[in-house]
mmCIF file of the N, C-alpha and C atoms, coordinates in Angstrom:
data_MODEL
# 
_entry.id   MODEL 
# 
loop_
_atom_site.group_PDB 
_atom_site.id 
_atom_site.type_symbol 
_atom_site.label_atom_id 
_atom_site.label_alt_id 
_atom_site.label_comp_id 
_atom_site.label_asym_id 
_atom_site.label_entity_id 
_atom_site.label_seq_id 
_atom_site.pdbx_PDB_ins_code 
_atom_site.Cartn_x 
_atom_site.Cartn_y 
_atom_site.Cartn_z 
_atom_site.occupancy 
_atom_site.B_iso_or_equiv 
_atom_site.pdbx_formal_charge 
_atom_site.auth_seq_id 
_atom_site.auth_comp_id 
_atom_site.auth_asym_id 
_atom_site.auth_atom_id 
_atom_site.pdbx_PDB_model_num 
ATOM 1   N N  . MET A 1 1  ? 5.607   3.314   -4.980  1.00 0.00 ? 1  MET A N  1 
ATOM 2   C CA . MET A 1 1  ? 4.371   3.337   -5.731  1.00 0.00 ? 1  MET A CA 1 
ATOM 3   C C  . MET A 1 1  ? 3.206   3.605   -4.776  1.00 0.00 ? 1  MET A C  1 
ATOM 4   N N  . THR A 1 2  ? 2.275   4.386   -5.199  1.00 0.00 ? 2  THR A N  1 
ATOM 5   C CA . THR A 1 2  ? 1.102   4.722   -4.419  1.00 0.00 ? 2  THR A CA 1 
ATOM 6   C C  . THR A 1 2  ? 0.138   3.544   -4.362  1.00 0.00 ? 2  THR A C  1 
ATOM 7   N N  . ILE A 1 3  ? -0.398  3.293   -3.185  1.00 0.00 ? 3  ILE A N  1 
ATOM 8   C CA . ILE A 1 3  ? -1.461  2.303   -3.039  1.00 0.00 ? 3  ILE A CA 1 
ATOM 9   C C  . ILE A 1 3  ? -2.772  3.071   -2.913  1.00 0.00 ? 3  ILE A C  1 
ATOM 10  N N  . HIS A 1 4  ? -3.665  2.858   -3.847  1.00 0.00 ? 4  HIS A N  1 
ATOM 11  C CA . HIS A 1 4  ? -4.964  3.517   -3.830  1.00 0.00 ? 4  HIS A CA 1 
ATOM 12  C C  . HIS A 1 4  ? -5.832  2.873   -2.754  1.00 0.00 ? 4  HIS A C  1 
ATOM 13  N N  . LYS A 1 5  ? -6.817  3.598   -2.270  1.00 0.00 ? 5  LYS A N  1 
ATOM 14  C CA . LYS A 1 5  ? -7.699  3.118   -1.201  1.00 0.00 ? 5  LYS A CA 1 
ATOM 15  C C  . LYS A 1 5  ? -9.143  3.122   -1.685  1.00 0.00 ? 5  LYS A C  1 
ATOM 16  N N  . LEU A 1 6  ? -9.880  2.067   -1.317  1.00 0.00 ? 6  LEU A N  1 
ATOM 17  C CA . LEU A 1 6  ? -11.296 1.961   -1.648  1.00 0.00 ? 6  LEU A CA 1 
ATOM 18  C C  . LEU A 1 6  ? -12.014 1.394   -0.427  1.00 0.00 ? 6  LEU A C  1 
ATOM 19  N N  . ASP A 1 7  ? -12.908 2.168   0.159   1.00 0.00 ? 7  ASP A N  1 
ATOM 20  C CA . ASP A 1 7  ? -13.641 1.764   1.363   1.00 0.00 ? 7  ASP A CA 1 
ATOM 21  C C  . ASP A 1 7  ? -15.034 1.298   0.951   1.00 0.00 ? 7  ASP A C  1 
ATOM 22  N N  . LEU A 1 8  ? -15.286 0.002   1.119   1.00 0.00 ? 8  LEU A N  1 
ATOM 23  C CA . LEU A 1 8  ? -16.583 -0.571  0.743   1.00 0.00 ? 8  LEU A CA 1 
ATOM 24  C C  . LEU A 1 8  ? -17.295 -1.184  1.949   1.00 0.00 ? 8  LEU A C  1 
ATOM 25  N N  . ARG A 1 9  ? -17.029 -0.642  3.124   1.00 0.00 ? 9  ARG A N  1 
ATOM 26  C CA . ARG A 1 9  ? -17.721 -1.121  4.320   1.00 0.00 ? 9  ARG A CA 1 
ATOM 27  C C  . ARG A 1 9  ? -19.219 -0.902  4.159   1.00 0.00 ? 9  ARG A C  1 
ATOM 28  N N  . GLY A 1 10 ? -19.984 -1.972  4.430   1.00 0.00 ? 10 GLY A N  1 
ATOM 29  C CA . GLY A 1 10 ? -21.438 -1.860  4.372   1.00 0.00 ? 10 GLY A CA 1 
ATOM 30  C C  . GLY A 1 10 ? -22.022 -1.995  2.983   1.00 0.00 ? 10 GLY A C  1 
ATOM 31  N N  . VAL A 1 11 ? -21.206 -2.172  1.959   1.00 0.00 ? 11 VAL A N  1 
ATOM 32  C CA . VAL A 1 11 ? -21.702 -2.322  0.585   1.00 0.00 ? 11 VAL A CA 1 
ATOM 33  C C  . VAL A 1 11 ? -21.998 -3.801  0.347   1.00 0.00 ? 11 VAL A C  1 
ATOM 34  N N  . ALA A 1 12 ? -23.217 -4.087  -0.085  1.00 0.00 ? 12 ALA A N  1 
ATOM 35  C CA . ALA A 1 12 ? -23.662 -5.471  -0.270  1.00 0.00 ? 12 ALA A CA 1 
ATOM 36  C C  . ALA A 1 12 ? -23.168 -6.066  -1.588  1.00 0.00 ? 12 ALA A C  1 
ATOM 37  N N  . CYS A 1 13 ? -23.133 -7.396  -1.621  1.00 0.00 ? 13 CYS A N  1 
ATOM 38  C CA . CYS A 1 13 ? -22.822 -8.137  -2.852  1.00 0.00 ? 13 CYS A CA 1 
ATOM 39  C C  . CYS A 1 13 ? -23.999 -7.981  -3.810  1.00 0.00 ? 13 CYS A C  1 
ATOM 40  N N  . PRO A 1 14 ? -23.813 -7.899  -5.077  1.00 0.00 ? 14 PRO A N  1 
ATOM 41  C CA . PRO A 1 14 ? -22.553 -7.906  -5.807  1.00 0.00 ? 14 PRO A CA 1 
ATOM 42  C C  . PRO A 1 14 ? -21.999 -6.507  -6.061  1.00 0.00 ? 14 PRO A C  1 
ATOM 43  N N  . MET A 1 15 ? -22.615 -5.487  -5.456  1.00 0.00 ? 15 MET A N  1 
ATOM 44  C CA . MET A 1 15 ? -22.159 -4.114  -5.724  1.00 0.00 ? 15 MET A CA 1 
ATOM 45  C C  . MET A 1 15 ? -20.726 -3.881  -5.262  1.00 0.00 ? 15 MET A C  1 
ATOM 46  N N  . ASN A 1 16 ? -20.273 -4.581  -4.227  1.00 0.00 ? 16 ASN A N  1 
ATOM 47  C CA . ASN A 1 16 ? -18.899 -4.374  -3.780  1.00 0.00 ? 16 ASN A CA 1 
ATOM 48  C C  . ASN A 1 16 ? -17.910 -4.828  -4.860  1.00 0.00 ? 16 ASN A C  1 
ATOM 49  N N  . PHE A 1 17 ? -18.203 -5.913  -5.564  1.00 0.00 ? 17 PHE A N  1 
ATOM 50  C CA . PHE A 1 17 ? -17.326 -6.325  -6.666  1.00 0.00 ? 17 PHE A CA 1 
ATOM 51  C C  . PHE A 1 17 ? -17.439 -5.363  -7.837  1.00 0.00 ? 17 PHE A C  1 
ATOM 52  N N  . VAL A 1 18 ? -18.640 -4.922  -8.157  1.00 0.00 ? 18 VAL A N  1 
ATOM 53  C CA . VAL A 1 18 ? -18.834 -3.979  -9.269  1.00 0.00 ? 18 VAL A CA 1 
ATOM 54  C C  . VAL A 1 18 ? -18.031 -2.707  -9.007  1.00 0.00 ? 18 VAL A C  1 
ATOM 55  N N  . LYS A 1 19 ? -18.096 -2.177  -7.798  1.00 0.00 ? 19 LYS A N  1 
ATOM 56  C CA . LYS A 1 19 ? -17.355 -0.956  -7.461  1.00 0.00 ? 19 LYS A CA 1 
ATOM 57  C C  . LYS A 1 19 ? -15.848 -1.201  -7.493  1.00 0.00 ? 19 LYS A C  1 
ATOM 58  N N  . THR A 1 20 ? -15.420 -2.387  -7.062  1.00 0.00 ? 20 THR A N  1 
ATOM 59  C CA . THR A 1 20 ? -13.992 -2.729  -7.116  1.00 0.00 ? 20 THR A CA 1 
ATOM 60  C C  . THR A 1 20 ? -13.531 -2.791  -8.563  1.00 0.00 ? 20 THR A C  1 
ATOM 61  N N  . GLN A 1 21 ? -14.303 -3.437  -9.424  1.00 0.00 ? 21 GLN A N  1 
ATOM 62  C CA . GLN A 1 21 ? -13.935 -3.576  -10.831 1.00 0.00 ? 21 GLN A CA 1 
ATOM 63  C C  . GLN A 1 21 ? -13.898 -2.213  -11.523 1.00 0.00 ? 21 GLN A C  1 
ATOM 64  N N  . LEU A 1 22 ? -14.868 -1.360  -11.249 1.00 0.00 ? 22 LEU A N  1 
ATOM 65  C CA . LEU A 1 22 ? -14.876 -0.016  -11.845 1.00 0.00 ? 22 LEU A CA 1 
ATOM 66  C C  . LEU A 1 22 ? -13.645 0.772   -11.399 1.00 0.00 ? 22 LEU A C  1 
ATOM 67  N N  . PHE A 1 23 ? -13.256 0.616   -10.147 1.00 0.00 ? 23 PHE A N  1 
ATOM 68  C CA . PHE A 1 23 ? -12.060 1.296   -9.635  1.00 0.00 ? 23 PHE A CA 1 
ATOM 69  C C  . PHE A 1 23 ? -10.819 0.756   -10.336 1.00 0.00 ? 23 PHE A C  1 
ATOM 70  N N  . LEU A 1 24 ? -10.710 -0.576  -10.453 1.00 0.00 ? 24 LEU A N  1 
ATOM 71  C CA . LEU A 1 24 ? -9.564  -1.182  -11.127 1.00 0.00 ? 24 LEU A CA 1 
ATOM 72  C C  . LEU A 1 24 ? -9.466  -0.745  -12.589 1.00 0.00 ? 24 LEU A C  1 
ATOM 73  N N  . ASP A 1 25 ? -10.605 -0.548  -13.232 1.00 0.00 ? 25 ASP A N  1 
ATOM 74  C CA . ASP A 1 25 ? -10.609 -0.109  -14.634 1.00 0.00 ? 25 ASP A CA 1 
ATOM 75  C C  . ASP A 1 25 ? -9.895  1.223   -14.822 1.00 0.00 ? 25 ASP A C  1 
ATOM 76  N N  . LYS A 1 26 ? -9.865  2.051   -13.786 1.00 0.00 ? 26 LYS A N  1 
ATOM 77  C CA . LYS A 1 26 ? -9.232  3.368   -13.863 1.00 0.00 ? 26 LYS A CA 1 
ATOM 78  C C  . LYS A 1 26 ? -7.716  3.310   -13.649 1.00 0.00 ? 26 LYS A C  1 
ATOM 79  N N  . LEU A 1 27 ? -7.222  2.170   -13.145 1.00 0.00 ? 27 LEU A N  1 
ATOM 80  C CA . LEU A 1 27 ? -5.806  2.048   -12.821 1.00 0.00 ? 27 LEU A CA 1 
ATOM 81  C C  . LEU A 1 27 ? -5.005  1.489   -13.988 1.00 0.00 ? 27 LEU A C  1 
ATOM 82  N N  . ALA A 1 28 ? -3.724  1.772   -13.973 1.00 0.00 ? 28 ALA A N  1 
ATOM 83  C CA . ALA A 1 28 ? -2.806  1.192   -14.955 1.00 0.00 ? 28 ALA A CA 1 
ATOM 84  C C  . ALA A 1 28 ? -2.385  -0.190  -14.468 1.00 0.00 ? 28 ALA A C  1 
ATOM 85  N N  . SER A 1 29 ? -1.987  -1.025  -15.385 1.00 0.00 ? 29 SER A N  1 
ATOM 86  C CA . SER A 1 29 ? -1.511  -2.358  -15.042 1.00 0.00 ? 29 SER A CA 1 
ATOM 87  C C  . SER A 1 29 ? -0.362  -2.250  -14.041 1.00 0.00 ? 29 SER A C  1 
ATOM 88  N N  . GLY A 1 30 ? -0.417  -3.064  -12.987 1.00 0.00 ? 30 GLY A N  1 
ATOM 89  C CA . GLY A 1 30 ? 0.624   -3.066  -11.964 1.00 0.00 ? 30 GLY A CA 1 
ATOM 90  C C  . GLY A 1 30 ? 0.312   -2.198  -10.762 1.00 0.00 ? 30 GLY A C  1 
ATOM 91  N N  . GLU A 1 31 ? -0.649  -1.290  -10.891 1.00 0.00 ? 31 GLU A N  1 
ATOM 92  C CA . GLU A 1 31 ? -1.012  -0.453  -9.741  1.00 0.00 ? 31 GLU A CA 1 
ATOM 93  C C  . GLU A 1 31 ? -1.787  -1.269  -8.720  1.00 0.00 ? 31 GLU A C  1 
ATOM 94  N N  . GLN A 1 32 ? -1.763  -0.811  -7.461  1.00 0.00 ? 32 GLN A N  1 
ATOM 95  C CA . GLN A 1 32 ? -2.408  -1.532  -6.374  1.00 0.00 ? 32 GLN A CA 1 
ATOM 96  C C  . GLN A 1 32 ? -3.553  -0.721  -5.769  1.00 0.00 ? 32 GLN A C  1 
ATOM 97  N N  . VAL A 1 33 ? -4.540  -1.468  -5.270  1.00 0.00 ? 33 VAL A N  1 
ATOM 98  C CA . VAL A 1 33 ? -5.629  -0.852  -4.527  1.00 0.00 ? 33 VAL A CA 1 
ATOM 99  C C  . VAL A 1 33 ? -5.860  -1.665  -3.257  1.00 0.00 ? 33 VAL A C  1 
ATOM 100 N N  . GLU A 1 34 ? -6.036  -0.940  -2.157  1.00 0.00 ? 34 GLU A N  1 
ATOM 101 C CA . GLU A 1 34 ? -6.387  -1.535  -0.877  1.00 0.00 ? 34 GLU A CA 1 
ATOM 102 C C  . GLU A 1 34 ? -7.894  -1.375  -0.705  1.00 0.00 ? 34 GLU A C  1 
ATOM 103 N N  . VAL A 1 35 ? -8.589  -2.496  -0.607  1.00 0.00 ? 35 VAL A N  1 
ATOM 104 C CA . VAL A 1 35 ? -10.044 -2.485  -0.463  1.00 0.00 ? 35 VAL A CA 1 
ATOM 105 C C  . VAL A 1 35 ? -10.391 -2.934  0.945   1.00 0.00 ? 35 VAL A C  1 
ATOM 106 N N  . VAL A 1 36 ? -11.168 -2.124  1.649   1.00 0.00 ? 36 VAL A N  1 
ATOM 107 C CA . VAL A 1 36 ? -11.645 -2.484  2.982   1.00 0.00 ? 36 VAL A CA 1 
ATOM 108 C C  . VAL A 1 36 ? -13.134 -2.767  2.853   1.00 0.00 ? 36 VAL A C  1 
ATOM 109 N N  . LEU A 1 37 ? -13.525 -3.981  3.294   1.00 0.00 ? 37 LEU A N  1 
ATOM 110 C CA . LEU A 1 37 ? -14.931 -4.373  3.218   1.00 0.00 ? 37 LEU A CA 1 
ATOM 111 C C  . LEU A 1 37 ? -15.271 -5.301  4.369   1.00 0.00 ? 37 LEU A C  1 
ATOM 112 N N  . ASP A 1 38 ? -16.529 -5.668  4.459   1.00 0.00 ? 38 ASP A N  1 
ATOM 113 C CA . ASP A 1 38 ? -16.990 -6.520  5.535   1.00 0.00 ? 38 ASP A CA 1 
ATOM 114 C C  . ASP A 1 38 ? -16.455 -7.939  5.371   1.00 0.00 ? 38 ASP A C  1 
ATOM 115 N N  . GLN A 1 39 ? -16.163 -8.581  6.515   1.00 0.00 ? 39 GLN A N  1 
ATOM 116 C CA . GLN A 1 39 ? -15.715 -9.976  6.496   1.00 0.00 ? 39 GLN A CA 1 
ATOM 117 C C  . GLN A 1 39 ? -16.859 -10.873 6.025   1.00 0.00 ? 39 GLN A C  1 
ATOM 118 N N  . GLY A 1 40 ? -16.528 -12.108 5.703   1.00 0.00 ? 40 GLY A N  1 
ATOM 119 C CA . GLY A 1 40 ? -17.539 -13.080 5.295   1.00 0.00 ? 40 GLY A CA 1 
ATOM 120 C C  . GLY A 1 40 ? -17.762 -13.040 3.801   1.00 0.00 ? 40 GLY A C  1 
ATOM 121 N N  . GLU A 1 41 ? -19.021 -13.132 3.401   1.00 0.00 ? 41 GLU A N  1 
ATOM 122 C CA . GLU A 1 41 ? -19.356 -13.210 1.983   1.00 0.00 ? 41 GLU A CA 1 
ATOM 123 C C  . GLU A 1 41 ? -18.811 -12.052 1.150   1.00 0.00 ? 41 GLU A C  1 
ATOM 124 N N  . PRO A 1 42 ? -18.904 -10.790 1.610   1.00 0.00 ? 42 PRO A N  1 
ATOM 125 C CA . PRO A 1 42 ? -18.354 -9.707  0.788   1.00 0.00 ? 42 PRO A CA 1 
ATOM 126 C C  . PRO A 1 42 ? -16.862 -9.905  0.484   1.00 0.00 ? 42 PRO A C  1 
ATOM 127 N N  . ALA A 1 43 ? -16.066 -10.216 1.490   1.00 0.00 ? 43 ALA A N  1 
ATOM 128 C CA . ALA A 1 43 ? -14.626 -10.391 1.283   1.00 0.00 ? 43 ALA A CA 1 
ATOM 129 C C  . ALA A 1 43 ? -14.340 -11.611 0.412   1.00 0.00 ? 43 ALA A C  1 
ATOM 130 N N  . GLN A 1 44 ? -15.051 -12.699 0.652   1.00 0.00 ? 44 GLN A N  1 
ATOM 131 C CA . GLN A 1 44 ? -14.849 -13.913 -0.137  1.00 0.00 ? 44 GLN A CA 1 
ATOM 132 C C  . GLN A 1 44 ? -15.227 -13.693 -1.594  1.00 0.00 ? 44 GLN A C  1 
ATOM 133 N N  . SER A 1 45 ? -16.347 -13.039 -1.815  1.00 0.00 ? 45 SER A N  1 
ATOM 134 C CA . SER A 1 45 ? -16.841 -12.810 -3.167  1.00 0.00 ? 45 SER A CA 1 
ATOM 135 C C  . SER A 1 45 ? -15.893 -11.917 -3.969  1.00 0.00 ? 45 SER A C  1 
ATOM 136 N N  . VAL A 1 46 ? -15.469 -10.815 -3.369  1.00 0.00 ? 46 VAL A N  1 
ATOM 137 C CA . VAL A 1 46 ? -14.586 -9.885  -4.077  1.00 0.00 ? 46 VAL A CA 1 
ATOM 138 C C  . VAL A 1 46 ? -13.223 -10.529 -4.332  1.00 0.00 ? 46 VAL A C  1 
ATOM 139 N N  . SER A 1 47 ? -12.657 -11.198 -3.341  1.00 0.00 ? 47 SER A N  1 
ATOM 140 C CA . SER A 1 47 ? -11.337 -11.801 -3.533  1.00 0.00 ? 47 SER A CA 1 
ATOM 141 C C  . SER A 1 47 ? -11.379 -12.867 -4.624  1.00 0.00 ? 47 SER A C  1 
ATOM 142 N N  . LYS A 1 48 ? -12.403 -13.685 -4.631  1.00 0.00 ? 48 LYS A N  1 
ATOM 143 C CA . LYS A 1 48 ? -12.545 -14.729 -5.657  1.00 0.00 ? 48 LYS A CA 1 
ATOM 144 C C  . LYS A 1 48 ? -12.745 -14.109 -7.042  1.00 0.00 ? 48 LYS A C  1 
ATOM 145 N N  . SER A 1 49 ? -13.582 -13.097 -7.124  1.00 0.00 ? 49 SER A N  1 
ATOM 146 C CA . SER A 1 49 ? -13.909 -12.478 -8.415  1.00 0.00 ? 49 SER A CA 1 
ATOM 147 C C  . SER A 1 49 ? -12.725 -11.749 -9.035  1.00 0.00 ? 49 SER A C  1 
ATOM 148 N N  . VAL A 1 50 ? -11.926 -11.036 -8.230  1.00 0.00 ? 50 VAL A N  1 
ATOM 149 C CA . VAL A 1 50 ? -10.791 -10.309 -8.813  1.00 0.00 ? 50 VAL A CA 1 
ATOM 150 C C  . VAL A 1 50 ? -9.740  -11.279 -9.352  1.00 0.00 ? 50 VAL A C  1 
ATOM 151 N N  . VAL A 1 51 ? -9.568  -12.420 -8.673  1.00 0.00 ? 51 VAL A N  1 
ATOM 152 C CA . VAL A 1 51 ? -8.626  -13.432 -9.164  1.00 0.00 ? 51 VAL A CA 1 
ATOM 153 C C  . VAL A 1 51 ? -9.146  -14.027 -10.474 1.00 0.00 ? 51 VAL A C  1 
ATOM 154 N N  . GLN A 1 52 ? -10.455 -14.283 -10.543 1.00 0.00 ? 52 GLN A N  1 
ATOM 155 C CA . GLN A 1 52 ? -11.046 -14.806 -11.776 1.00 0.00 ? 52 GLN A CA 1 
ATOM 156 C C  . GLN A 1 52 ? -10.891 -13.827 -12.930 1.00 0.00 ? 52 GLN A C  1 
ATOM 157 N N  . GLU A 1 53 ? -10.849 -12.544 -12.629 1.00 0.00 ? 53 GLU A N  1 
ATOM 158 C CA . GLU A 1 53 ? -10.668 -11.512 -13.656 1.00 0.00 ? 53 GLU A CA 1 
ATOM 159 C C  . GLU A 1 53 ? -9.206  -11.368 -14.063 1.00 0.00 ? 53 GLU A C  1 
ATOM 160 N N  . GLY A 1 54 ? -8.309  -12.096 -13.390 1.00 0.00 ? 54 GLY A N  1 
ATOM 161 C CA . GLY A 1 54 ? -6.900  -12.094 -13.760 1.00 0.00 ? 54 GLY A CA 1 
ATOM 162 C C  . GLY A 1 54 ? -6.006  -11.192 -12.933 1.00 0.00 ? 54 GLY A C  1 
ATOM 163 N N  . HIS A 1 55 ? -6.568  -10.534 -11.929 1.00 0.00 ? 55 HIS A N  1 
ATOM 164 C CA . HIS A 1 55 ? -5.775  -9.663  -11.068 1.00 0.00 ? 55 HIS A CA 1 
ATOM 165 C C  . HIS A 1 55 ? -5.095  -10.487 -9.978  1.00 0.00 ? 55 HIS A C  1 
ATOM 166 N N  . LEU A 1 56 ? -4.118  -9.901  -9.309  1.00 0.00 ? 56 LEU A N  1 
ATOM 167 C CA . LEU A 1 56 ? -3.367  -10.592 -8.264  1.00 0.00 ? 56 LEU A CA 1 
ATOM 168 C C  . LEU A 1 56 ? -3.843  -10.127 -6.891  1.00 0.00 ? 56 LEU A C  1 
ATOM 169 N N  . LEU A 1 57 ? -4.295  -11.084 -6.077  1.00 0.00 ? 57 LEU A N  1 
ATOM 170 C CA . LEU A 1 57 ? -4.675  -10.790 -4.707  1.00 0.00 ? 57 LEU A CA 1 
ATOM 171 C C  . LEU A 1 57 ? -3.431  -10.976 -3.852  1.00 0.00 ? 57 LEU A C  1 
ATOM 172 N N  . GLU A 1 58 ? -2.799  -9.868  -3.467  1.00 0.00 ? 58 GLU A N  1 
ATOM 173 C CA . GLU A 1 58 ? -1.530  -9.921  -2.744  1.00 0.00 ? 58 GLU A CA 1 
ATOM 174 C C  . GLU A 1 58 ? -1.703  -10.127 -1.249  1.00 0.00 ? 58 GLU A C  1 
ATOM 175 N N  . GLU A 1 59 ? -2.792  -9.628  -0.689  1.00 0.00 ? 59 GLU A N  1 
ATOM 176 C CA . GLU A 1 59 ? -3.050  -9.795  0.741   1.00 0.00 ? 59 GLU A CA 1 
ATOM 177 C C  . GLU A 1 59 ? -4.540  -9.921  0.978   1.00 0.00 ? 59 GLU A C  1 
ATOM 178 N N  . ASN A 1 60 ? -4.882  -10.736 1.965   1.00 0.00 ? 60 ASN A N  1 
ATOM 179 C CA . ASN A 1 60 ? -6.257  -10.885 2.426   1.00 0.00 ? 60 ASN A CA 1 
ATOM 180 C C  . ASN A 1 60 ? -6.163  -10.947 3.945   1.00 0.00 ? 60 ASN A C  1 
ATOM 181 N N  . GLN A 1 61 ? -6.399  -9.815  4.590   1.00 0.00 ? 61 GLN A N  1 
ATOM 182 C CA . GLN A 1 61 ? -6.129  -9.673  6.014   1.00 0.00 ? 61 GLN A CA 1 
ATOM 183 C C  . GLN A 1 61 ? -7.412  -9.352  6.785   1.00 0.00 ? 61 GLN A C  1 
ATOM 184 N N  . LEU A 1 62 ? -7.693  -10.147 7.826   1.00 0.00 ? 62 LEU A N  1 
ATOM 185 C CA . LEU A 1 62 ? -8.808  -9.847  8.711   1.00 0.00 ? 62 LEU A CA 1 
ATOM 186 C C  . LEU A 1 62 ? -8.423  -8.693  9.617   1.00 0.00 ? 62 LEU A C  1 
ATOM 187 N N  . MET A 1 63 ? -9.380  -7.806  9.851   1.00 0.00 ? 63 MET A N  1 
ATOM 188 C CA . MET A 1 63 ? -9.142  -6.640  10.693  1.00 0.00 ? 63 MET A CA 1 
ATOM 189 C C  . MET A 1 63 ? -10.147 -6.640  11.842  1.00 0.00 ? 63 MET A C  1 
ATOM 190 N N  . ASP A 1 64 ? -9.901  -5.816  12.833  1.00 0.00 ? 64 ASP A N  1 
ATOM 191 C CA . ASP A 1 64 ? -10.850 -5.660  13.934  1.00 0.00 ? 64 ASP A CA 1 
ATOM 192 C C  . ASP A 1 64 ? -12.154 -5.075  13.410  1.00 0.00 ? 64 ASP A C  1 
ATOM 193 N N  . GLY A 1 65 ? -13.223 -5.314  14.139  1.00 0.00 ? 65 GLY A N  1 
ATOM 194 C CA . GLY A 1 65 ? -14.506 -4.706  13.800  1.00 0.00 ? 65 GLY A CA 1 
ATOM 195 C C  . GLY A 1 65 ? -15.250 -5.420  12.689  1.00 0.00 ? 65 GLY A C  1 
ATOM 196 N N  . GLY A 1 66 ? -14.886 -6.674  12.395  1.00 0.00 ? 66 GLY A N  1 
ATOM 197 C CA . GLY A 1 66 ? -15.589 -7.421  11.361  1.00 0.00 ? 66 GLY A CA 1 
ATOM 198 C C  . GLY A 1 66 ? -15.262 -6.986  9.952   1.00 0.00 ? 66 GLY A C  1 
ATOM 199 N N  . LEU A 1 67 ? -14.064 -6.437  9.771   1.00 0.00 ? 67 LEU A N  1 
ATOM 200 C CA . LEU A 1 67 ? -13.654 -5.952  8.458   1.00 0.00 ? 67 LEU A CA 1 
ATOM 201 C C  . LEU A 1 67 ? -12.540 -6.808  7.876   1.00 0.00 ? 67 LEU A C  1 
ATOM 202 N N  . CYS A 1 68 ? -12.339 -6.658  6.589   1.00 0.00 ? 68 CYS A N  1 
ATOM 203 C CA . CYS A 1 68 ? -11.287 -7.370  5.872   1.00 0.00 ? 68 CYS A CA 1 
ATOM 204 C C  . CYS A 1 68 ? -10.584 -6.372  4.958   1.00 0.00 ? 68 CYS A C  1 
ATOM 205 N N  . ARG A 1 69 ? -9.273  -6.561  4.810   1.00 0.00 ? 69 ARG A N  1 
ATOM 206 C CA . ARG A 1 69 ? -8.452  -5.704  3.942   1.00 0.00 ? 69 ARG A CA 1 
ATOM 207 C C  . ARG A 1 69 ? -7.886  -6.568  2.824   1.00 0.00 ? 69 ARG A C  1 
ATOM 208 N N  . LEU A 1 70 ? -8.198  -6.198  1.591   1.00 0.00 ? 70 LEU A N  1 
ATOM 209 C CA . LEU A 1 70 ? -7.658  -6.883  0.422   1.00 0.00 ? 70 LEU A CA 1 
ATOM 210 C C  . LEU A 1 70 ? -6.674  -5.942  -0.275  1.00 0.00 ? 70 LEU A C  1 
ATOM 211 N N  . LEU A 1 71 ? -5.521  -6.459  -0.639  1.00 0.00 ? 71 LEU A N  1 
ATOM 212 C CA . LEU A 1 71 ? -4.568  -5.699  -1.448  1.00 0.00 ? 71 LEU A CA 1 
ATOM 213 C C  . LEU A 1 71 ? -4.524  -6.355  -2.810  1.00 0.00 ? 71 LEU A C  1 
ATOM 214 N N  . ILE A 1 72 ? -4.946  -5.610  -3.821  1.00 0.00 ? 72 ILE A N  1 
ATOM 215 C CA . ILE A 1 72 ? -5.096  -6.151  -5.176  1.00 0.00 ? 72 ILE A CA 1 
ATOM 216 C C  . ILE A 1 72 ? -4.154  -5.402  -6.114  1.00 0.00 ? 72 ILE A C  1 
ATOM 217 N N  . ARG A 1 73 ? -3.456  -6.158  -6.953  1.00 0.00 ? 73 ARG A N  1 
ATOM 218 C CA . ARG A 1 73 ? -2.608  -5.569  -7.991  1.00 0.00 ? 73 ARG A CA 1 
ATOM 219 C C  . ARG A 1 73 ? -3.282  -5.822  -9.336  1.00 0.00 ? 73 ARG A C  1 
ATOM 220 N N  . LYS A 1 74 ? -3.522  -4.727  -10.072 1.00 0.00 ? 74 LYS A N  1 
ATOM 221 C CA . LYS A 1 74 ? -4.197  -4.846  -11.367 1.00 0.00 ? 74 LYS A CA 1 
ATOM 222 C C  . LYS A 1 74 ? -3.307  -5.577  -12.370 1.00 0.00 ? 74 LYS A C  1 
ATOM 223 N N  . ALA A 1 75 ? -3.934  -6.481  -13.098 1.00 0.00 ? 75 ALA A N  1 
ATOM 224 C CA . ALA A 1 75 ? -3.220  -7.251  -14.137 1.00 0.00 ? 75 ALA A CA 1 
ATOM 225 C C  . ALA A 1 75 ? -2.861  -6.356  -15.304 1.00 0.00 ? 75 ALA A C  1 
# 
C-alpha cells in the first residue's frame, strides 16, 4: 500500500492540523499518510487532534533538525 506524504515544516498551529485534516479527507479509509512537521506544539497538537477525530496514530517519531514524523491511518 502506498504511504502518502505531507510536508508541514514551518506551518503554524492550527493550520498544520487543518491541512492534515483536508489531506485525510481525500484518502480512503485505511490509507496512510506520513506527516513531517516541527517538534513541540505542532507535533503534539496534530497527533492529539487526529486521534480525537478517530484516526489511528501508528507512529510518532522524532527526527533530526527539530522535526517530527507522524504516520496516520485514516479511520
